[in-house]
PyMOL CGO cylinders between C-alpha atoms (Angstrom):
from pymol import cmd
from pymol.cgo import CYLINDER

trace = [
    CYLINDER, 86.34, 128.30, 98.16, 90.02, 128.68, 95.87, 0.3, 1, 1, 1, 1, 1, 1,
    CYLINDER, 90.02, 128.68, 95.87, 91.63, 125.88, 95.07, 0.3, 1, 1, 1, 1, 1, 1,
    CYLINDER, 91.63, 125.88, 95.07, 95.31, 124.87, 94.10, 0.3, 1, 1, 1, 1, 1, 1,
    CYLINDER, 95.31, 124.87, 94.10, 96.40, 124.77, 90.17, 0.3, 1, 1, 1, 1, 1, 1,
    CYLINDER, 96.40, 124.77, 90.17, 100.08, 123.54, 89.68, 0.3, 1, 1, 1, 1, 1, 1,
    CYLINDER, 100.08, 123.54, 89.68, 102.72, 123.02, 92.80, 0.3, 1, 1, 1, 1, 1, 1,
    CYLINDER, 102.72, 123.02, 92.80, 105.77, 124.57, 91.57, 0.3, 1, 1, 1, 1, 1, 1,
    CYLINDER, 105.77, 124.57, 91.57, 109.10, 123.31, 93.93, 0.3, 1, 1, 1, 1, 1, 1,
    CYLINDER, 109.10, 123.31, 93.93, 111.34, 126.36, 93.84, 0.3, 1, 1, 1, 1, 1, 1,
    CYLINDER, 111.34, 126.36, 93.84, 113.68, 124.87, 96.53, 0.3, 1, 1, 1, 1, 1, 1,
    CYLINDER, 113.68, 124.87, 96.53, 116.70, 125.17, 96.47, 0.3, 1, 1, 1, 1, 1, 1,
    CYLINDER, 116.70, 125.17, 96.47, 119.50, 122.27, 97.58, 0.3, 1, 1, 1, 1, 1, 1,
    CYLINDER, 119.50, 122.27, 97.58, 121.67, 125.05, 99.03, 0.3, 1, 1, 1, 1, 1, 1,
    CYLINDER, 121.67, 125.05, 99.03, 118.08, 126.12, 100.89, 0.3, 1, 1, 1, 1, 1, 1,
    CYLINDER, 118.08, 126.12, 100.89, 118.03, 126.20, 105.00, 0.3, 1, 1, 1, 1, 1, 1,
    CYLINDER, 118.03, 126.20, 105.00, 114.18, 125.05, 104.11, 0.3, 1, 1, 1, 1, 1, 1,
    CYLINDER, 114.18, 125.05, 104.11, 111.91, 125.19, 101.93, 0.3, 1, 1, 1, 1, 1, 1,
    CYLINDER, 111.91, 125.19, 101.93, 110.16, 127.05, 99.07, 0.3, 1, 1, 1, 1, 1, 1,
    CYLINDER, 110.16, 127.05, 99.07, 106.95, 126.51, 97.01, 0.3, 1, 1, 1, 1, 1, 1,
    CYLINDER, 106.95, 126.51, 97.01, 105.21, 128.17, 94.29, 0.3, 1, 1, 1, 1, 1, 1,
    CYLINDER, 105.21, 128.17, 94.29, 100.84, 127.67, 94.73, 0.3, 1, 1, 1, 1, 1, 1,
    CYLINDER, 100.84, 127.67, 94.73, 99.15, 128.81, 91.25, 0.3, 1, 1, 1, 1, 1, 1,
    CYLINDER, 99.15, 128.81, 91.25, 95.66, 129.49, 92.81, 0.3, 1, 1, 1, 1, 1, 1,
    CYLINDER, 95.66, 129.49, 92.81, 92.14, 129.27, 91.37, 0.3, 1, 1, 1, 1, 1, 1,
    CYLINDER, 92.14, 129.27, 91.37, 89.58, 131.37, 93.27, 0.3, 1, 1, 1, 1, 1, 1,
    CYLINDER, 89.58, 131.37, 93.27, 85.95, 130.89, 94.00, 0.3, 1, 1, 1, 1, 1, 1,
    CYLINDER, 85.95, 130.89, 94.00, 85.87, 133.46, 90.91, 0.3, 1, 1, 1, 1, 1, 1,
    CYLINDER, 85.87, 133.46, 90.91, 87.73, 132.31, 88.50, 0.3, 1, 1, 1, 1, 1, 1,
    CYLINDER, 87.73, 132.31, 88.50, 90.73, 134.50, 88.88, 0.3, 1, 1, 1, 1, 1, 1,
    CYLINDER, 90.73, 134.50, 88.88, 93.76, 133.03, 89.09, 0.3, 1, 1, 1, 1, 1, 1,
    CYLINDER, 93.76, 133.03, 89.09, 97.06, 134.64, 91.41, 0.3, 1, 1, 1, 1, 1, 1,
    CYLINDER, 97.06, 134.64, 91.41, 100.43, 133.01, 92.57, 0.3, 1, 1, 1, 1, 1, 1,
    CYLINDER, 100.43, 133.01, 92.57, 101.09, 132.42, 95.96, 0.3, 1, 1, 1, 1, 1, 1,
    CYLINDER, 101.09, 132.42, 95.96, 104.08, 132.40, 96.85, 0.3, 1, 1, 1, 1, 1, 1,
    CYLINDER, 104.08, 132.40, 96.85, 105.19, 130.50, 100.49, 0.3, 1, 1, 1, 1, 1, 1,
    CYLINDER, 105.19, 130.50, 100.49, 108.59, 130.16, 101.98, 0.3, 1, 1, 1, 1, 1, 1,
    CYLINDER, 108.59, 130.16, 101.98, 110.19, 128.22, 105.30, 0.3, 1, 1, 1, 1, 1, 1,
    CYLINDER, 110.19, 128.22, 105.30, 113.88, 128.65, 106.83, 0.3, 1, 1, 1, 1, 1, 1,
    CYLINDER, 113.88, 128.65, 106.83, 114.91, 126.02, 109.16, 0.3, 1, 1, 1, 1, 1, 1,
    CYLINDER, 114.91, 126.02, 109.16, 115.13, 128.68, 111.63, 0.3, 1, 1, 1, 1, 1, 1,
    CYLINDER, 115.13, 128.68, 111.63, 111.64, 129.44, 111.75, 0.3, 1, 1, 1, 1, 1, 1,
    CYLINDER, 111.64, 129.44, 111.75, 110.36, 125.89, 112.02, 0.3, 1, 1, 1, 1, 1, 1,
    CYLINDER, 110.36, 125.89, 112.02, 113.00, 125.39, 115.43, 0.3, 1, 1, 1, 1, 1, 1,
    CYLINDER, 113.00, 125.39, 115.43, 111.27, 128.79, 116.78, 0.3, 1, 1, 1, 1, 1, 1,
    CYLINDER, 111.27, 128.79, 116.78, 107.50, 127.78, 116.14, 0.3, 1, 1, 1, 1, 1, 1,
    CYLINDER, 107.50, 127.78, 116.14, 109.17, 124.22, 117.78, 0.3, 1, 1, 1, 1, 1, 1,
    CYLINDER, 109.17, 124.22, 117.78, 110.84, 125.90, 121.30, 0.3, 1, 1, 1, 1, 1, 1,
    CYLINDER, 110.84, 125.90, 121.30, 107.31, 128.24, 121.49, 0.3, 1, 1, 1, 1, 1, 1,
    CYLINDER, 107.31, 128.24, 121.49, 105.26, 125.18, 121.98, 0.3, 1, 1, 1, 1, 1, 1,
    CYLINDER, 105.26, 125.18, 121.98, 103.34, 126.76, 118.80, 0.3, 1, 1, 1, 1, 1, 1,
    CYLINDER, 103.34, 126.76, 118.80, 100.85, 124.62, 117.22, 0.3, 1, 1, 1, 1, 1, 1,
    CYLINDER, 100.85, 124.62, 117.22, 99.06, 126.78, 114.58, 0.3, 1, 1, 1, 1, 1, 1,
    CYLINDER, 99.06, 126.78, 114.58, 102.45, 127.55, 113.04, 0.3, 1, 1, 1, 1, 1, 1,
    CYLINDER, 102.45, 127.55, 113.04, 103.86, 123.94, 113.17, 0.3, 1, 1, 1, 1, 1, 1,
    CYLINDER, 103.86, 123.94, 113.17, 100.57, 122.49, 111.83, 0.3, 1, 1, 1, 1, 1, 1,
    CYLINDER, 100.57, 122.49, 111.83, 101.04, 125.45, 108.90, 0.3, 1, 1, 1, 1, 1, 1,
    CYLINDER, 101.04, 125.45, 108.90, 104.34, 124.95, 108.42, 0.3, 1, 1, 1, 1, 1, 1,
    CYLINDER, 104.34, 124.95, 108.42, 103.66, 120.85, 107.25, 0.3, 1, 1, 1, 1, 1, 1,
    CYLINDER, 103.66, 120.85, 107.25, 101.52, 121.47, 104.90, 0.3, 1, 1, 1, 1, 1, 1,
    CYLINDER, 101.52, 121.47, 104.90, 104.15, 123.46, 103.53, 0.3, 1, 1, 1, 1, 1, 1,
    CYLINDER, 104.15, 123.46, 103.53, 101.48, 126.92, 103.47, 0.3, 1, 1, 1, 1, 1, 1,
    CYLINDER, 101.48, 126.92, 103.47, 98.85, 125.35, 101.38, 0.3, 1, 1, 1, 1, 1, 1,
    CYLINDER, 98.85, 125.35, 101.38, 95.71, 126.14, 104.12, 0.3, 1, 1, 1, 1, 1, 1,
    CYLINDER, 95.71, 126.14, 104.12, 97.16, 130.13, 104.72, 0.3, 1, 1, 1, 1, 1, 1,
    CYLINDER, 97.16, 130.13, 104.72, 97.88, 130.64, 100.99, 0.3, 1, 1, 1, 1, 1, 1,
    CYLINDER, 97.88, 130.64, 100.99, 94.04, 128.93, 99.36, 0.3, 1, 1, 1, 1, 1, 1,
    CYLINDER, 94.04, 128.93, 99.36, 92.42, 131.63, 102.43, 0.3, 1, 1, 1, 1, 1, 1,
    CYLINDER, 92.42, 131.63, 102.43, 95.10, 134.43, 101.23, 0.3, 1, 1, 1, 1, 1, 1,
    CYLINDER, 95.10, 134.43, 101.23, 93.55, 134.02, 98.31, 0.3, 1, 1, 1, 1, 1, 1,
    CYLINDER, 93.55, 134.02, 98.31, 90.05, 134.28, 99.21, 0.3, 1, 1, 1, 1, 1, 1,
    CYLINDER, 90.05, 134.28, 99.21, 91.25, 137.63, 100.82, 0.3, 1, 1, 1, 1, 1, 1,
    CYLINDER, 91.25, 137.63, 100.82, 93.13, 139.67, 98.19, 0.3, 1, 1, 1, 1, 1, 1,
    CYLINDER, 93.13, 139.67, 98.19, 91.84, 142.18, 95.86, 0.3, 1, 1, 1, 1, 1, 1,
    CYLINDER, 91.84, 142.18, 95.86, 90.22, 140.16, 92.87, 0.3, 1, 1, 1, 1, 1, 1,
    CYLINDER, 90.22, 140.16, 92.87, 92.93, 140.50, 89.19, 0.3, 1, 1, 1, 1, 1, 1,
    CYLINDER, 92.93, 140.50, 89.19, 90.64, 140.84, 88.01, 0.3, 1, 1, 1, 1, 1, 1,
    CYLINDER, 90.64, 140.84, 88.01, 90.62, 144.65, 89.15, 0.3, 1, 1, 1, 1, 1, 1,
    CYLINDER, 90.62, 144.65, 89.15, 93.84, 144.94, 89.70, 0.3, 1, 1, 1, 1, 1, 1,
    CYLINDER, 93.84, 144.94, 89.70, 96.26, 142.90, 87.63, 0.3, 1, 1, 1, 1, 1, 1,
    CYLINDER, 96.26, 142.90, 87.63, 98.38, 140.05, 88.60, 0.3, 1, 1, 1, 1, 1, 1,
    CYLINDER, 98.38, 140.05, 88.60, 98.28, 139.87, 92.49, 0.3, 1, 1, 1, 1, 1, 1,
    CYLINDER, 98.28, 139.87, 92.49, 101.21, 137.08, 93.59, 0.3, 1, 1, 1, 1, 1, 1,
    CYLINDER, 101.21, 137.08, 93.59, 100.81, 136.68, 97.94, 0.3, 1, 1, 1, 1, 1, 1,
    CYLINDER, 100.81, 136.68, 97.94, 104.27, 136.14, 99.74, 0.3, 1, 1, 1, 1, 1, 1,
    CYLINDER, 104.27, 136.14, 99.74, 104.14, 134.49, 102.49, 0.3, 1, 1, 1, 1, 1, 1,
    CYLINDER, 104.14, 134.49, 102.49, 106.86, 133.51, 105.17, 0.3, 1, 1, 1, 1, 1, 1,
    CYLINDER, 106.86, 133.51, 105.17, 107.41, 131.59, 109.12, 0.3, 1, 1, 1, 1, 1, 1,
    CYLINDER, 107.41, 131.59, 109.12, 108.93, 134.71, 111.03, 0.3, 1, 1, 1, 1, 1, 1,
    CYLINDER, 108.93, 134.71, 111.03, 111.31, 133.19, 113.44, 0.3, 1, 1, 1, 1, 1, 1,
    CYLINDER, 111.31, 133.19, 113.44, 111.37, 136.23, 115.32, 0.3, 1, 1, 1, 1, 1, 1,
    CYLINDER, 111.37, 136.23, 115.32, 107.60, 135.84, 116.58, 0.3, 1, 1, 1, 1, 1, 1,
    CYLINDER, 107.60, 135.84, 116.58, 107.74, 132.11, 117.22, 0.3, 1, 1, 1, 1, 1, 1,
    CYLINDER, 107.74, 132.11, 117.22, 107.11, 130.47, 113.30, 0.3, 1, 1, 1, 1, 1, 1,
    CYLINDER, 107.11, 130.47, 113.30, 104.05, 132.37, 112.96, 0.3, 1, 1, 1, 1, 1, 1,
    CYLINDER, 104.05, 132.37, 112.96, 102.79, 133.06, 109.10, 0.3, 1, 1, 1, 1, 1, 1,
    CYLINDER, 102.79, 133.06, 109.10, 103.26, 136.52, 107.72, 0.3, 1, 1, 1, 1, 1, 1,
    CYLINDER, 103.26, 136.52, 107.72, 102.14, 138.03, 104.40, 0.3, 1, 1, 1, 1, 1, 1,
    CYLINDER, 102.14, 138.03, 104.40, 102.10, 140.69, 102.26, 0.3, 1, 1, 1, 1, 1, 1,
    CYLINDER, 102.10, 140.69, 102.26, 100.03, 141.16, 99.06, 0.3, 1, 1, 1, 1, 1, 1,
    CYLINDER, 100.03, 141.16, 99.06, 101.42, 143.14, 96.09, 0.3, 1, 1, 1, 1, 1, 1,
    CYLINDER, 101.42, 143.14, 96.09, 98.99, 144.36, 93.32, 0.3, 1, 1, 1, 1, 1, 1,
    CYLINDER, 98.99, 144.36, 93.32, 100.62, 144.70, 89.09, 0.3, 1, 1, 1, 1, 1, 1,
    CYLINDER, 100.62, 144.70, 89.09, 97.52, 147.99, 89.67, 0.3, 1, 1, 1, 1, 1, 1,
    CYLINDER, 97.52, 147.99, 89.67, 96.73, 150.76, 91.40, 0.3, 1, 1, 1, 1, 1, 1,
    CYLINDER, 96.73, 150.76, 91.40, 93.58, 150.95, 93.15, 0.3, 1, 1, 1, 1, 1, 1,
    CYLINDER, 93.58, 150.95, 93.15, 92.43, 154.24, 91.26, 0.3, 1, 1, 1, 1, 1, 1,
]
cmd.load_cgo(trace, "trace")
């Protein structure tokens, strides 16, 4: 199971929400970053929609989602640096969305 090695607070005072970066070690020993962001509008959309799963993910600052996505991403050993970007979508009831960026293309 993936574990968090370091948590870096990225939230700026002027933000209407929060942002955090997790440095994660996967079960295979490889490390990657997951950047998680949530705007207040996404939390409000989840509340309006009664989206308990999204509200739970928002409450834990996306940690469980980041750990899950870290294990599903391709190995940094074969792809180079891996960054997972996770955000909560206000247009979809606050549901989490993600994109994985790899340093190297697959040959």
